C-alpha positions in Angstrom: -4.8 4.0 40.7 -4.7 5.7 37.3 -1.2 4.7 36.9 -2.2 1.0 37.2 -4.9 1.5 34.6 -2.6 3.0 32.2 0.1 0.3 32.8 -2.6 -2.4 32.2 -3.7 -0.8 28.9 -0.2 -0.5 27.7 0.6 -4.1 28.7 -2.5 -5.4 27.0 -1.8 -3.5 23.8 1.7 -4.8 23.4 0.7 -8.1 21.8 -1.6 -6.2 19.3 1.3 -3.9 18.4 3.5 -6.9 17.7 0.9 -8.5 15.6 0.3 -5.3 13.7 4.1 -5.0 13.0 4.1 -8.6 11.6 1.3 -7.7 9.2 3.1 -4.6 8.2 6.2 -6.6 7.4 4.2 -9.1 5.3 2.6 -6.3 3.4 6.0 -4.6 2.9 7.4 -7.9 1.5 4.4 -8.2 -0.8 4.8 -4.6 -1.9 8.5 -5.2 -2.7 7.7 -8.4 -4.5 4.8 -7.3 -6.6 4.8 -3.5 -6.7 8.1 -2.0 -6.1 9.5 -2.6 -9.6 7.2 0.0 -11.0 6.1 2.0 -8.0 9.4 2.0 -6.2 10.2 0.7 -2.7 9.4 4.1 -1.4 6.2 4.5 -3.4 7.5 7.5 -5.3 7.3 5.8 -8.7 10.8 6.8 -9.5 11.9 3.6 -11.3 12.6 3.0 -15.0 9.3 1.4 -15.6 7.5 3.9 -13.4 9.0 6.7 -15.4 7.9 5.2 -18.7 4.4 4.9 -17.5 4.1 8.2 -15.5 3.4 6.3 -12.3 2.0 8.5 -9.5 3.9 9.4 -6.3 2.0 7.6 -3.6 3.8 9.7 -1.0 2.2 12.9 -2.2 -0.5 14.1 0.1 -2.8 15.2 -2.8 -2.6 11.8 -4.3 -3.4 10.1 -1.0 -6.3 12.5 -0.4 -7.6 12.1 -4.0 -7.9 8.3 -4.0 -10.2 6.3 -1.8 -9.3 2.9 -0.3 -12.0 1.3 -2.6 -10.4 2.9 -5.7 -7.0 1.6 -4.8 -8.3 -1.8 -4.1 -10.2 -1.8 -7.4 -7.0 -0.9 -9.3 -5.1 -3.6 -7.5 -7.8 -6.2 -8.1 -8.8 -5.3 -11.7 -5.6 -3.8 -12.9 -5.1 -0.5 -14.8 -5.2 0.1 -18.5 -5.3 3.8 -19.5 -3.4 6.6 -21.1 -2.5 9.6 -19.0 -0.4 12.6 -20.0 0.5 10.8 -23.2 1.8 7.8 -21.4 0.3 4.3 -21.4 -0.3 3.1 -17.9 -0.8 -0.6 -17.6 -0.8 -2.9 -14.6 -1.9 -6.5 -14.6 -4.8 -7.4 -12.3 -3.9 -9.1 -9.1 -7.4 -10.3 -8.2 -6.6 -13.9 -9.1 -3.0 -13.8 -7.9 -3.6 -12.4 -4.4 -6.4 -13.1 -1.8 -8.6 -10.4 -0.4 -6.5 -10.0 2.8 -3.3 -9.5 0.8 -5.0 -6.9 -1.4 -6.3 -5.1 1.8 -2.9 -5.2 3.3 -1.4 -3.5 0.2 -4.0 -0.8 0.4 -3.1 -0.3 4.0 0.6 -0.3 3.1 0.1 2.3 0.5 -1.6 4.5 3.1 1.6 4.3 5.2 3.6 5.8 2.4 2.2 9.3 2.9 
């Protein structure tokens, strides 16, 4: 009987997994289109522009732990304009270019980079 319950749970979760994979692909395309030129396709920030601005490595566990989802969302929505370690870090705000779901998907995508 337990085998049947497990099989049913697995069968019911397959459509959810497929939908989640589709959302991830959309977020990945959005990342590559809007973010990767500075932050890198892999999130390490090792691009020409990322190097000039001292962009953080989003794959770093300490960075991931040190930044809340709300803080990441705020940076995407409102942009960034600061100086850190002698480098100007500037990112245009995306709050008027992307909808809330797209911004949330980017936050979730950034979390997958760890």
